[in-house]
C-alpha positions as CSV (number, residue, x, y, z in Angstrom):
1,M,0.2,0.0,0.0
2,K,1.0,3.5,-0.9
3,L,0.2,7.0,0.7
4,G,-0.9,10.0,-1.3
5,T,-2.8,13.3,-1.1
6,V,-6.4,13.6,-2.9
7,I,-5.7,16.8,-5.1
8,G,-8.9,16.5,-6.8
9,R,-11.9,14.2,-8.7
10,V,-12.7,12.9,-12.2
11,T,-16.4,13.3,-13.3
12,L,-17.5,10.4,-15.7
13,S,-20.4,10.8,-18.2
14,K,-20.7,7.0,-18.2
15,T,-19.4,3.8,-15.8
16,L,-19.7,0.4,-15.6
17,K,-22.4,-1.3,-13.7
18,P,-20.1,-3.0,-11.0
19,L,-18.5,0.5,-10.4
20,E,-21.4,2.5,-9.8
21,G,-21.8,4.1,-6.5
22,G,-18.0,4.8,-6.2
23,R,-15.9,7.8,-7.7
24,Y,-12.4,8.4,-9.3
25,L,-10.0,10.7,-7.3
26,I,-6.7,12.4,-8.4
27,V,-4.0,11.4,-6.1
28,S,-0.3,12.8,-5.6
29,P,1.7,10.0,-4.0
30,F,3.8,10.9,-1.2
31,S,7.4,11.7,-1.8
32,R,10.0,10.9,1.1
33,E,10.2,14.5,2.2
34,Q,6.4,14.4,2.6
35,F,6.7,11.5,5.0
36,A,9.2,13.5,7.0
37,A,7.1,16.5,7.0
38,G,3.8,14.7,8.3
39,L,0.3,14.8,7.5
40,E,0.0,18.8,8.1
41,S,2.3,19.4,5.3
42,P,0.8,20.6,1.9
43,P,0.7,18.2,-0.8
44,R,3.8,18.4,-3.1
45,M,4.1,17.6,-6.4
46,G,7.3,15.2,-6.7
47,N,8.7,13.1,-9.5
48,D,6.1,10.6,-9.5
49,P,3.0,11.8,-11.4
50,S,-0.3,11.9,-10.3
51,L,-2.8,9.1,-10.6
52,V,-6.6,8.3,-10.8
53,V,-7.6,6.0,-7.8
54,Y,-11.0,4.5,-7.8
55,D,-12.8,5.2,-4.4
56,D,-15.7,4.0,-2.5
57,L,-14.6,4.9,1.1
58,G,-15.6,8.7,0.6
59,G,-12.0,10.3,0.2
60,A,-12.2,14.1,-0.8
61,P,-9.6,16.7,-1.8
62,G,-7.2,17.2,0.9
63,H,-7.4,13.9,2.5
64,V,-4.6,11.3,2.7
65,I,-5.3,8.1,1.6
66,G,-3.9,4.6,1.1
67,Y,-4.1,3.0,-2.2
68,I,-3.2,-0.1,-3.8
69,E,-2.1,-0.6,-7.4
70,G,-1.7,-3.5,-9.9
71,R,-3.8,-6.6,-10.0
72,E,-4.6,-6.4,-6.5
73,A,-6.5,-3.6,-6.9
74,A,-9.3,-5.5,-8.7
75,Q,-9.5,-8.1,-6.0
76,P,-12.5,-6.8,-4.2
77,F,-15.0,-7.3,-6.9
78,D,-16.5,-10.4,-8.3
79,V,-15.8,-9.5,-11.8
80,P,-12.4,-8.0,-12.4
81,P,-13.2,-4.2,-13.6
82,P,-10.7,-2.3,-15.7
83,I,-9.2,-0.3,-12.5
84,D,-5.4,0.0,-11.9
85,A,-5.8,1.7,-8.4
86,I,-8.0,1.5,-5.5
87,N,-8.5,3.4,-2.2
88,A,-7.9,1.0,0.7
89,A,-7.9,3.4,3.4
90,L,-8.3,7.0,4.9
91,V,-5.7,8.0,7.0
92,D,-6.0,9.8,10.1
93,E,-2.6,9.6,11.8
94,M,0.8,8.9,10.5
95,F,3.9,8.2,12.7
96,Y,7.3,8.2,10.5
97,R,10.7,7.4,11.9
98,P,13.3,7.0,9.2
99,W,15.7,4.2,9.1
100,P,19.0,5.1,11.0
101,G,21.0,3.1,8.2
């Protein structure tokens, strides 16, 4: 699982039946510096491009979420939908201590 900040939403004109009720979020992945700065720091656009994440948990712009990418993103569905990333957690607190090595 990776962490990122929701920076926007995607509006669709049509969607697949299994994906109705969810929404798509634009997420900026956390950089190493952002982990050190904590949840209170503003989202930073790092070298990693933003990505679109399917959400049925209620994430909104400004929230920090935990998301899963790849084949595992389709696992919660009976019939695998065409998604590459899914919101798996809404983050309330984060404790970060870098490895001393």
